[in-house]
C-alpha positions as CSV (number, residue, x, y, z in Angstrom):
1,X,34.6,-14.5,35.7
2,X,33.9,-10.8,34.4
3,X,36.0,-11.6,31.2
4,X,33.3,-14.3,30.8
5,X,30.4,-11.6,31.4
6,X,32.0,-9.1,29.1
7,X,32.5,-11.9,26.1
8,X,28.4,-12.9,27.3
9,X,27.4,-9.4,27.0
10,X,29.3,-8.7,23.7
11,X,27.7,-11.8,22.3
12,X,24.2,-11.1,23.2
13,X,25.1,-7.3,21.5
14,X,26.3,-8.7,18.5
15,X,23.6,-10.8,17.9
16,X,20.8,-8.5,18.7
17,X,22.0,-6.1,16.4
18,X,22.4,-8.8,13.7
19,X,18.6,-10.0,14.3
20,X,17.4,-6.3,14.3
21,X,18.8,-5.8,11.0
22,X,17.3,-8.4,9.1
23,X,15.0,-7.7,6.5
24,X,11.5,-8.5,7.1
25,X,9.9,-11.6,5.6
26,X,8.0,-11.5,2.7
27,X,4.6,-12.1,4.6
28,X,4.6,-9.0,6.0
29,X,4.0,-7.0,3.2
30,X,1.3,-8.1,0.3
31,X,2.6,-7.5,-3.6
32,X,0.7,-5.1,-5.8
33,X,-1.6,-7.7,-7.2
34,X,-2.7,-9.0,-3.3
35,X,-3.8,-5.3,-2.7
36,X,-5.5,-4.2,-5.9
37,X,-7.1,-8.0,-5.9
38,X,-8.5,-7.5,-2.0
39,X,-9.7,-3.8,-3.0
40,X,-7.1,-1.6,-1.8
41,X,-5.8,0.8,-4.6
42,X,-2.0,1.3,-5.1
43,X,-0.3,4.3,-3.1
44,X,0.3,5.8,-6.3
45,X,-2.6,5.7,-7.5
46,X,-4.3,7.5,-4.2
47,X,-1.3,10.0,-4.6
48,X,-2.5,10.8,-8.7
49,X,-6.2,10.4,-7.5
50,X,-5.8,13.0,-4.6
51,X,-3.6,15.5,-6.6
52,X,-6.6,15.6,-9.3
53,X,-9.0,15.6,-6.9
54,X,-8.0,17.3,-3.3
55,X,-9.9,16.0,-0.9
56,X,-12.9,15.7,-2.1
57,X,-15.7,13.2,-1.4
58,X,-18.5,11.5,-2.1
59,X,-20.3,11.9,-5.8
60,X,-18.0,14.9,-5.7
61,X,-15.1,12.2,-5.7
62,X,-16.2,10.2,-8.3
63,X,-17.7,12.8,-11.0
64,X,-13.7,14.1,-10.6
65,X,-12.5,10.5,-11.1
66,X,-14.9,10.2,-13.9
67,X,-13.9,13.3,-15.5
68,X,-10.3,12.7,-14.9
69,X,-10.4,9.1,-17.2
70,X,-12.3,10.6,-19.9
71,X,-9.5,13.6,-19.8
72,X,-6.6,10.6,-19.7
73,X,-5.2,12.4,-16.1
74,X,-4.5,9.2,-14.9
75,X,-1.8,6.7,-15.4
76,X,-2.9,3.6,-17.8
77,X,-1.6,1.3,-14.7
78,X,-3.9,3.8,-12.0
79,X,-6.9,3.9,-14.9
80,X,-7.0,-0.1,-14.8
81,X,-7.3,-0.4,-11.2
82,X,-9.8,2.7,-11.2
83,X,-11.8,0.3,-13.5
84,X,-11.4,-3.0,-11.1
85,X,-12.5,-0.9,-7.8
86,X,-15.7,0.4,-9.6
87,X,-16.5,-2.9,-11.2
88,X,-16.3,-4.4,-7.4
89,X,-18.2,-1.9,-5.9
90,X,-20.8,-2.0,-8.4
91,X,-20.8,-5.9,-8.1
92,X,-22.1,-5.5,-4.8
93,X,-19.1,-7.0,-3.1
94,X,-18.1,-4.2,0.2
95,X,-14.4,-3.1,0.2
96,X,-12.4,-4.4,3.3
97,X,-11.3,-1.9,5.6
């Protein structure tokens, strides 16, 4: 009887470990193109902005980003994301939080 119990516990432990190490489903993390279309910016782009502008907010942040674009301080992909985000903001869409 003890051997069956031990075998059952071992089998459940192995099954639990295998289940815990499986990769997350693809639906849990949206692809990059979905993130940018929903109003969220890429993490790398946010880091570029933070590195250039520090912790500025509001108009100061907008002026810093605009100056950074004018002086080619951002990568091409980040510039495209910033412009897409700006066009969504100016068209009246509220960014999702």
